[in-house]
Structures are given as structure tokens and as C-alpha cells.
N, C-alpha and C positions, 0 to 999 in steps of 0.2 A: 967683221964681228960674226959670231955664231948666232943663228936664228932658226927657230922651228917654223916650218911652213907646210902647206899642202897645196898641191897643184890640181887635185881633183877631189870631188866629194866621195866619201866612203868611210870605211872602218879605220881603226887606229893605225893600221899599216900605211895609210897614205901620208902620215906625218914624216917629214924629212928634216934633218939638221943640216943646214947649208951655210955657206959663207955669203954674207949679204952686206950691202952698204949700210953705214950707220945712219940712223935718223937724226934730225936736228930739231931743236925746240923752236916752234913758231911763236907768234904773238899769243900771250896768255897761257903759255905752256912751259913746262920744265922738262929737261931730259935727265934721266938717272942712269948711273951704272947699276944695273939690276943685281941685287943680291938674292932675291927670291921672287917667284911668280906664283900667285894663287891659281889653283885649278878649280874651275866651276863647271857644273853641268852644261851651262850655255856654251862652253868651249867645244864640247863634243857634239852638241846639237848643231852648232854652226858648221863644224867639220863634216857632219853628215848631210848638210843642206836642208835641215828640218825647218828652219825659221828664217828663210830668205826674205820674207815679207818684212820682218822686223829688223833683220840684219843683212841687208843686201851687201854682197861682197864681190870683188873682182879677183879671179884666180890668176896666178898663185897668190895665196893670202897667208898672212901671219896668224898666230894663235895667241889668245890670252888677253885679258883686260885688267887684271889686278897685279900689282907688284909693289915691292919695297926696294929701297936702294939709296944711293948717295947722289945728291944733285950735282951734275957736272956741267949743265948749261941752263941758263935762265933766259926765257924768251922776253921779247919786248912787252913792256907794260906790267910785268910781274913784279910785285913788291912783297916784302916781308919774308923772303926766302933767299938763301945765298948758296953759292957753290960750296959743297962740303957738308950741307945739312942732310941728316938722315930723314927720309920721308916714306910714306906709304900712300897709295892712291890708285886711281884708275886711268887707263889710257888705251892704247892699242898695241897689238903684237908684242905682248910683254914676255913671251917665252923667248927671250933674247938676252944678249949681253948688255945692250943699251935699249932703252925704251923711252918714248915721249908720254908724259902724263898730262891730262887735261884737268884733273882734279887731284888734290893732294893735301896732306897735313903732315906736320912734324910728328915723328914717332914718339909716343909717350915713353917716359923714362922706364927702363927695365924690360921693355919689349924687345924680343929678338927680331931680326929681319924675317926669319921663317914664320914666326907668329904673325907679324905685321902684315905679311903678304896675304894672309888668309882672311882679313877683315873687310876690305872696302865693299865689294859687291854683296857679301853676306850681310853686313850690317844695314846697308841700304835696303836690301830686300826684306829683311826682318822688320825694320821700322815701317816700311811701306805697307806690308800685308797686315801688320797689327793695326795700322791706321785704317786701311781699307775695309777690314772685316768688322770694324766698329765695336770691338770689345772694350769694356770699361773696367776701372778698378772695382774690385769686389765680385766681378763675374768670373766665369770659368771658361778657359780656352782649351779646346782639344787640338793637339798637334799630331798629325799622322806622318810618321817618318821623322821623329824628333831628335835623333842622335847625330845627324849630319851637321854641316856647318851652319846652315840657315836655322835648323831646328835648335841647335845649341844656343845661338844668339837669341832666337825668339823666347826660349825658356827663361833666359837670364834677364832680358829686357822686360818681359811680362812680370817677372817676379819683382823687379825694381819698381814697377808701376802699380803694384798691388793687385795684379791679376793672377788668379790661381790657374795652374796648367795641369792638364792630363796629357801625357805623352805616350805614343805607341812606338815600339822599336823591337828588334830581335831580343831573344832571351839574354844574349851576352851583354846587352847594353842597358839592362834594367837598373843596375846600381848606378851607372853613369847618369841616367836621367834623374834619379833620385838625388844625386849629388848636386844637380843643378836646380833643385827645388821643386821638381815635378812629381805628381802621382804617376806611376808608371804601370803599363801593362803591355802584353805581347800581342803581335799579330796573330793571325790564324783563326781557325774555327772558334766561334764563340766570343770573338773580340768585342763585338758590339755590346753584348750583355756584360762583359767584364768592365767596359767603360761605364755603362749605366750604374754599376755597383759602386763606382768611384765617385759619382756625383752627377748633378745636372750639367749639361753642356750648353753654354750660351752662344758659342761661336766655334768654328773649326777651320783648320788650315790643312791642306793636302800638300805635303812637301815631297812625297815619294812617287806619286803617279802610279800607285799600285791598284787602281781600279776600285777605289772605295768612296767615290763621290756620292753615290746613291745612299750609302750608309751614313755618311756625314750629314747629308740633308735630313735623313730620318732622325738622327740624334739631336740636331739643332732645331728641327721643325721649321726651318726658314732658309730657303735657297740664298737669300741675301746675306746670310751669316756664315757662308762657306766661301773660301777662296782657295784656288789651286795655283801653284807655280810649276806643276810637273805633269798634269794631265791635259793634253791638248784637246781632249774630248769633253772637258768640263762644261763648255757652253751648251752641249746637247742636253744637259740636266738643268739648265738655267742658272748655272754657277759661273761666276766670273773667273777667267784665267788672267792672272796678273803677270805681265811680262814686260811692261814698259817702266824703266827706271825713273825714279823721281830725282831729287836734288842730291847728287853724290857729294858735293862740297859740304852741305848741311849734315848729311849722314856721317861724314868723317869727323865733323865737329862733335857730334853726339857720341861717336865711337871713342874718340879721345877722352871725353868726359867720363863715359862708363868705365873704360879701361883704367883711367887714372884714379877713379873712386873704388876700384876693386870689384866692380859690379859685372864685369864682362871678361871672361877668359875662355878662349876656345883652343883646345890642345891641337897640336899638329900630329895627326896619326902617323903619317909617313911622308918622307921627303924623297925626291927623285932628282936626277940630273937632267939637263936638257936632252941628252941622248936617250933618256928613258921616257920621253914624253908619251910614246905609244903605250908603254906599259902603264903609265899613270892614267891614261884615258881608259884603258881596259879595266883597271881597278875601280875607277870612278863609276863607270857604267855598270859594274857588277853590284854596286850599292853596298849597304851594310857599313858605311863609313861612320866612324866616331870622330867628330871634330872635322879637321881639315887635312887636305893633301896639298903639298906645294912642290914646286920645282926650284932647286937651289942652283944658283949660278956660281 
């Protein structure tokens, strides 16, 4: 089978598409014929060797953790799923023609494989950081870097829970944020005052890592009410960096519920082939994503 790997840490060009042995489902796992793999910032952080403490790996290594596809092997002890079922979930080395998933759910009706591949890690992260920041219905959440995959999910989940949201993003994404129910404003000089004009901020999330932790603390007035998933220097300001996943199976259950109720839809901004993995990583690292990027098999 074809699989994307890297044999050394570095930039996008270390990614290679190679012939590899097919993986097989172990106990409590399923294998899928991959139809699409989600691209997450953690993928290129791992490729660069940024977070080896949280993600120790042995080189050469595969890439990717999110995927959608059709079940073609069911491991020992797995119930409620059969060969031929369309699923989406999380596993390892998902930039490949076949991948093993350790957490999965049946795809909701009407969802494409490309769309489904973009949800697992994004929804888990969004649910986790909304919980960790402690924002409640009736309060206002500020989301810095709101137009990407996690931001899109946060805005919609918060809205479903009765939480008001202020989102910051580039000028081209202002209408997109408003379409997801957020009050929107742009980055750049004067952004703190523009946020203040939109309302009181009770909690804040940093999703872009653009050096705004100090300002988010200023706006909330409480370091405990700020969470970052993108700025590794956040702890220097007394702000929590959230990088450890919670229950992915439970997140997938909630994702299915939200999608089925029409409360969550994240568009796929761009699709790539496995051979274009390096280009996909370059685009992801450049930022300014609206929704999700996926690799299609």
C-alpha cells in the first residue's frame, strides 16, 4: 500500500510517499480502507519534532491521526461494527491507503468521507477546551484564530450551548465567522479595543499561537480563564497549554449528535492527494485556513 512517512525531523520536504506493509487490526481496533485523512497542526508539529514529550516516536514514522473510510478488518473484542461500514475516527499513520483506528463512529447520514475526516480531533479539542476554560451558558467566549477547524467547531458548539462568542480572524473570514453565529472582528492594531466594543469577555481561547496571550489575560482579567492550544509559551504567562486529548470515543458520540441535529458543519477548504502531503503541510503552517484541509485517497 501507499503511505506517507518521514525518516528525519524537518520541514514539509521530509515527507515521502512510499510502499509499505499493510497494518492489521489488533484487539479493540478496526482497520479501514482510507477514503480521506484529516490534516491537523499536530501532524506538522510532530514532523518537526516539536512535541516529542507528548508524542514520542520512532523514525521512520507515519503521519496523521484522523481518517474516514470503510471498515475492512474488525479486531478481537470489537462489537457493533462490521466489515463494509463507513466510519470516521482516530488512529495512527492515517496518511495511507489503509489505517488502523482505535476510536471510531459510524458516519452520520449525508456526510461525505472528506467532511468526516475533518472532525475527530477537531471536535475532541473543541469540547475539551470549552470544558477546561469553564465558560457557562449566558457568558461570552473570545476565540482568537476562530476560522480554522477547531475554531469553527468551538463557535458552533458554544452557540448550541447558549454561549455567546466573539471571534477574531482575517478580513476575508469575517462573514464566515458571522455565519457561524459569532460577533467578528479582525486581527491587527487596535484589535483589543475592537473586542471590548463588542462586549465583556468572560473566557478566551488562543487557537492560532499569534502571540496574544498577554492581551487575552488582560481582556478576561483572569489567567485561569484563558486556554491555548497553539502557543507553547503560554505557561510563561500563567496560562494553561492544553495538549492532552480526552475521551475521543465520547467526542465522536457528541460529534455524531451535533452533525445529525444540524448544529455542526465544518467545510473542507481544500483537498490534496497523498502525493501532495508536503504541499498540504505548507499550506496548513501558513495559516488563514477556513474550515478544514484533508488528504483524499
